[in-house]
C-alpha positions as CSV (number, residue, x, y, z in Angstrom):
1,X,-41.6,14.3,60.4
2,X,-38.2,15.7,61.5
3,X,-35.4,17.5,59.4
4,X,-32.2,15.9,60.3
5,X,-29.0,17.7,60.9
6,X,-28.0,17.4,57.3
7,X,-31.4,19.3,56.4
8,X,-33.0,15.8,54.9
9,X,-36.5,14.6,55.3
10,X,-38.0,11.3,54.2
11,X,-40.5,11.6,51.3
12,X,-43.1,8.9,52.5
13,X,-43.4,6.0,50.2
14,X,-47.1,6.6,49.1
15,X,-46.2,10.1,48.3
16,X,-43.2,8.8,46.3
17,X,-45.4,6.3,44.5
18,X,-48.1,8.6,43.5
19,X,-45.6,11.4,42.5
20,X,-43.3,9.2,40.3
21,X,-40.4,10.0,42.6
22,X,-37.6,7.5,41.7
23,X,-34.2,7.5,42.9
24,X,-32.2,10.5,41.1
25,X,-35.3,12.4,40.2
26,X,-34.6,15.8,40.1
27,X,-36.9,17.9,42.1
28,X,-37.4,21.7,42.7
29,X,-38.6,23.7,45.7
30,X,-41.0,26.6,45.1
31,X,-41.2,29.2,48.0
32,X,-44.6,30.9,48.4
33,X,-45.0,33.0,51.7
34,X,-44.6,30.4,54.2
35,X,-45.4,27.6,51.9
36,X,-42.9,25.4,50.3
37,X,-44.0,23.0,47.3
38,X,-42.0,20.2,45.8
39,X,-42.2,19.4,42.2
40,X,-40.6,17.4,39.8
41,X,-38.0,19.5,37.8
42,X,-39.2,20.2,34.1
43,X,-36.0,18.3,32.4
44,X,-37.3,14.8,32.7
45,X,-35.2,13.5,29.5
46,X,-32.3,12.4,31.6
47,X,-34.7,10.7,34.1
48,X,-36.1,8.7,31.4
49,X,-32.7,7.5,29.9
50,X,-31.6,6.7,33.6
51,X,-35.0,4.5,34.0
52,X,-34.4,2.8,30.8
53,X,-30.7,2.5,31.7
54,X,-31.5,0.6,35.2
55,X,-34.0,-1.7,33.5
56,X,-31.9,-2.8,30.9
57,X,-30.7,-6.4,31.4
58,X,-33.4,-7.1,34.1
59,X,-35.6,-9.1,32.1
60,X,-35.5,-12.9,33.2
61,X,-37.3,-14.3,30.1
62,X,-34.8,-15.5,27.2
63,X,-37.1,-14.7,24.5
64,X,-36.6,-12.9,21.2
65,X,-38.6,-9.3,20.6
66,X,-40.7,-11.0,17.9
67,X,-41.8,-13.7,20.1
68,X,-42.6,-11.6,23.1
69,X,-44.6,-9.2,20.6
70,X,-46.3,-12.3,19.1
71,X,-47.5,-13.4,22.9
72,X,-48.8,-9.6,23.2
73,X,-50.9,-9.6,20.1
74,X,-52.6,-12.7,21.0
């Protein structure tokens, strides 16, 4: 993998999926000697709100919440 002229790299899909890196996920870099670690930033509450906001209105079933709950409870 190469760094672009803008200093960017692409995180492979399998790594993003395993780590839960969604678009707009905030990350931080930890430098230790010659090693750099990438991890999710500690403040994830905004990420959760963003995820819910992206999901809102995406449902394709026209059912009331009570109807859906009845289906899930058997």
